[in-house]
C-alpha positions in Angstrom: -2.1 -16.5 -6.9 1.3 -17.9 -5.7 3.7 -15.0 -6.3 6.9 -15.6 -8.3 8.6 -13.1 -6.0 8.1 -12.4 -2.3 5.2 -10.1 -1.5 6.3 -6.5 -0.9 6.5 -5.4 2.8 6.4 -1.7 1.9 3.8 0.0 -0.2 2.9 3.4 -1.6 -0.8 4.2 -2.1 -1.2 6.8 -4.9 -3.8 9.3 -5.7 -4.2 12.5 -7.7 -3.6 14.7 -4.6 0.0 13.7 -4.7 0.7 15.9 -7.8 4.4 15.9 -8.7 5.4 14.4 -5.3 4.4 11.1 -6.8 7.8 10.9 -8.5 9.7 11.6 -5.3 7.7 9.0 -3.5 8.4 6.4 -6.2 12.1 7.3 -6.0 12.1 6.7 -2.2 10.6 3.3 -2.3 13.2 0.5 -1.8 13.6 -2.1 -4.5 11.0 -4.8 -4.1 8.3 -2.4 -2.7 4.8 -2.2 -4.0 2.6 0.5 -5.4 -1.2 0.6 -5.4 -2.1 2.9 -8.3 -5.4 4.6 -7.6 -5.7 8.1 -9.2 -9.5 7.5 -9.5 -10.3 11.2 -10.1 -8.5 11.4 -13.4 -10.2 10.9 -16.7 -9.5 7.4 -18.0 -7.2 8.5 -20.8 -5.1 10.6 -18.4 -5.1 7.8 -15.8 -3.8 5.3 -18.4 -1.1 7.7 -19.5 0.1 8.3 -16.0 -0.1 4.6 -15.2 2.2 3.9 -18.2 4.7 6.4 -16.8 4.5 4.9 -13.3 4.9 1.4 -14.5 8.0 2.4 -16.6 9.6 3.9 -13.6 8.6 1.0 -11.4 10.1 -1.5 -13.8 13.4 0.4 -13.7 13.4 0.5 -9.9 12.2 -3.0 -9.3 8.8 -2.1 -7.9 5.5 -4.0 -8.2 2.4 -2.1 -9.4 -1.1 -3.1 -8.5 -4.1 -1.4 -10.2 -7.1 -0.2 -8.2 -10.3 0.4 -10.1 -12.4 -1.5 -12.6 -10.7 -0.5 -15.9 -7.6 -2.1 -17.1 -4.9 0.5 -17.4 -2.3 -1.1 -19.6 0.8 -3.3 -19.5 2.6 -3.6 -16.2 -0.2 -4.5 -13.9 1.0 -7.1 -11.5 -2.5 -7.5 -10.1 -5.6 -5.8 -8.8 -6.7 -4.1 -5.6 -10.1 -4.6 -4.1 -11.6 -6.9 -6.7 -11.2 -10.3 -8.3 -8.8 -10.4 -11.2 -5.6 -11.8 -12.7 -2.3 -11.7 -10.8 -1.7 -10.6 -7.2 -5.0 -9.7 -5.5 -4.9 -7.2 -2.6 -7.9 -6.2 -0.6 -8.9 -3.3 1.6 -10.4 -4.1 5.0 -11.7 -1.7 7.6 -13.3 -4.4 9.8 -12.9 -8.1 10.5 -16.0 -8.8 8.4 -14.3 -7.0 5.4 -11.1 -8.9 6.0 -12.9 -12.2 5.9 -14.8 -11.2 2.8 -11.4 -10.3 1.1 -10.0 -13.7 2.0 -13.1 -15.4 0.6 -12.6 -13.4 -2.6 -9.1 -14.8 -2.9 -7.0 -11.9 -1.5 -3.3 -12.6 -1.3 -2.7 -9.6 0.9 -5.0 -7.4 3.1 -4.6 -3.6 3.5 -6.1 -2.9 6.9 -7.0 0.7 7.7 -7.1 3.2 9.1 -4.8 2.1 11.8 -4.1 5.7 13.0 -5.5 9.1 12.1 -4.8 10.0 8.5 -4.9 13.0 6.3 -6.6 10.9 3.6 -9.7 10.4 5.8 -9.8 13.3 8.3 -12.1 12.6 11.2 -12.5 8.9 10.4 -12.3 6.7 13.5 -8.9 4.9 13.7 -8.5 1.2 14.7 -5.6 1.8 17.0 -3.2 -0.8 18.1 -5.5 -3.0 20.2 -8.4 -3.1 17.7 -5.9 -3.8 14.9 -4.5 -6.8 16.8 -7.9 -8.2 17.5 -9.0 -7.7 13.9 -6.1 -9.5 12.3 -5.5 -12.3 14.8 -5.6 -15.7 13.0 -6.5 -14.4 9.5 -3.9 -16.5 7.8 -3.3 -13.8 5.1 -0.4 -11.3 5.2 -1.6 -7.9 6.5 -0.4 -4.5 5.5 -1.1 -1.7 8.0 -2.4 1.5 6.4 -3.5 4.9 7.8 -1.1 7.3 9.5 1.7 4.9 9.1 5.4 5.6 9.3 8.4 3.3 10.0 8.3 3.9 13.8 4.6 3.1 14.1 5.1 0.1 11.9 7.9 -1.2 14.1 5.6 -0.9 17.1 2.9 -3.0 15.3 5.2 -5.8 14.2 4.6 -7.8 17.4 0.9 -7.9 16.4 1.8 -9.8 13.3 1.6 -7.3 10.5 3.5 -8.2 7.4 4.3 -4.7 6.4 3.0 -1.1 6.0 1.7 1.3 3.4 1.5 5.1 3.3 1.3 8.2 1.2 2.8 10.9 3.5 5.6 8.9 4.8 6.9 8.5 1.3 6.4 12.0 0.0 7.8 13.8 3.1 4.7 15.8 4.1 5.1 18.0 7.2 5.1 15.7 10.3 6.2 12.6 8.3 9.7 11.1 8.7 10.5 11.0 4.9 13.8 12.7 4.2 16.4 12.0 1.5 15.8 8.4 0.9 14.3 5.1 2.2 17.5 4.1 4.0 17.1 7.2 6.2 13.8 6.0 7.8 13.4 2.3 7.4 14.1 0.3 10.6 17.2 -1.8 9.9 16.4 -5.5 8.9 12.8 -5.0 9.8 11.0 -4.8 6.4 13.3 -6.6 4.0 
């Protein structure tokens, strides 16, 4: 899908473990950022209601919302994550094979993970800088780095050709993450705009 607007460089991955910190994370995202709405563990009716709240806030803040999961969740979906569908198509990739499969499925953007150790998948092997670089070389599709990401790590990966980065903790301000008062406090200047 050729996007009407530039693809976001910065992304928030949501899930039900965020609780009320979801709203703070959405408030910290700079205008033009993206949100992958997951919340798989919620019953469908609750998931749809929360999706409606998130898309309302996103619309006010100039954020793009992508739906993960099979069920349509309502108005405001700009696309889908990890499947074929209408609108922007993003795809998860944990290996070169999965990245190529995503491209063949029509992905507009790849989320490559886990780049570094992450609370979301404790003990999972991380790609690290070198394996990430080898994995994404020559793919021809914008790559979003995910997994243990923060602005400083993202800046260090920029020479490898990443298009942007995604996180949970960096946006909600978990212990050890750089999130403070607002996005301007921890985004590298001119790097992700």
